[in-house]
Structures are given as structure tokens and as C-alpha cells.
N, C-alpha and C positions, 0 to 999 in steps of 0.2 A: 878303538880309539876310545880314552874318559872322555864324560860329559865333566865338564864343569861350569859355575856361575858365579857371577861375580859382583856381589850385591852391595850396593850402594845408596845411601841413604843421604838427603837434601839437610844440609846444617844451618840452621838461620838465627842468627845471634843480633840480640838486641840490643847495644849493651850502653847507655848512655847516650841515644838517640843516633848511634853510627852501626849502620847496619851492615852486618858483615855476613856473605854468605859464602858459605863452602862443602864438602862432603865428607861423610864417616863412612869409612871403606871397612866392610868384613872381611874376613879371609876367608880367602877362594874354597869352596866346597866341591867337590870332585866323586864321581860316582865312576866303578871298574865295571864293567862286568865281563865275567871270564867262565867257557865254557869249563864242567868239573869236572877235566880230565885231566891223566897225569898228576903231575904235584903242585899245578898252578894256585888253586883253591887255598890247597891244602899249605901253602908258605905264608899266602897272602891272609889265610886267617893265624898262623904263627904270629905274622905281624902283628895283627891287630889283637891279640891276648897278651905280650909282652910289650905292649905301645911302643915298638918301635920306631922310629922314622926310616922312612925311602923316598927316592928317589924316582920319578917317572920323565923317561925321555924318550920325547918321540921328535924320528928325525927322517929328513928326504932320502928314499933309496935311491930310487933313480929315474931320471927323465924331469920332465918340469910341468906336472900334473896336478900339484900340491901348490898353495899358496905360500908353505913356511918352508926355511932351509929346516928349522926344527922348532920343538915346542917342550918346554921343562918346567915341570912342578916340582919343585923341592920340599926337601922337610913334608911329607905327607905323615897325617898320623889317618888309620882309621877310625870310625868310631862306632859302625855298627855294620854286620852283613845279614845277608837273606837269600838263601837260598832258595831256586824254582822246582816245581814239582818235578817228578820223573815222569817218562812218557816215553812208550815203545818208537816216538817219530824223532829222535834227536836225542843228544848227551845235554843233561839237564845245565842250568845257567847256578852262577853264584854273584849275586852285585853288592859288592862291596861299597859303601860309604865311609867318606872323611875330608880332610880338610889340606890345605897346602899351606904352609908360612909363607912362600915366595914363587911366581910365577911371572916366567919370561919367557920369551918368543923372538925367534928371529926371521921374519919377512924377506921375503924376495925382493928386489930391487925394483917391478911392478909394482907390487901390494903396497912398497914404500913411500910410494905418490899420493894414494888412496886421505883422502884427512882423516 
């Protein structure tokens, strides 16, 4: 599952003694870590080098053990990649960082009641 952070900074405006408050939301940052076996790392590297946008969709497979029906990060771009060191105990990994222009989730009804 990709990790992501939603950075929000408080914004305070003092305009003619009328205080207004809001937030300045940054683009959604994401990080994908994949095992460097098969062609997944190569395909993500090609997306990064060609500055191609892509979507990440996570969907519930079966059962009810996940809080979401789906999570979608769309129009993603990779801005950096860092491979791990090779070791005899397992396959190396590659971590790709970037951002998503849009994020959406479809929660289950049980989660929709939580404020």
C-alpha cells in the first residue's frame, strides 16, 4: 500500500480588522516501495524519467476487513527514486516518491458515521 501525507498549513488573514481563517492545502505526497524483482521497478522508473502521469487504485478484494471500498490517487508524478542495497536475505526494494494531483476514497458505511 502506498504511504501518503496530506500537508495543511493554517492561513490567517487580517484584512481591515476582519479576521478570516482558512487552510492552505498542499498537493498529496506519496511514496511507493516495491520489490526490485520483475519489471515493476523498471516500469515505475520509466514513468518517472518520462514524466508520465499515472493513477494508483486500491480496492477491497473480498470480505470486510478493510475500512475502504477503494482509494484512488490520480494524476501521480514521480519526483525521486531510491533503491535499497542488495542483501543475501531477500530481494532489494526501490522507493519512489512523488505527488498526486487528486485523491479520493470510498469508505464503508460503518466508517461514514465516524466524524
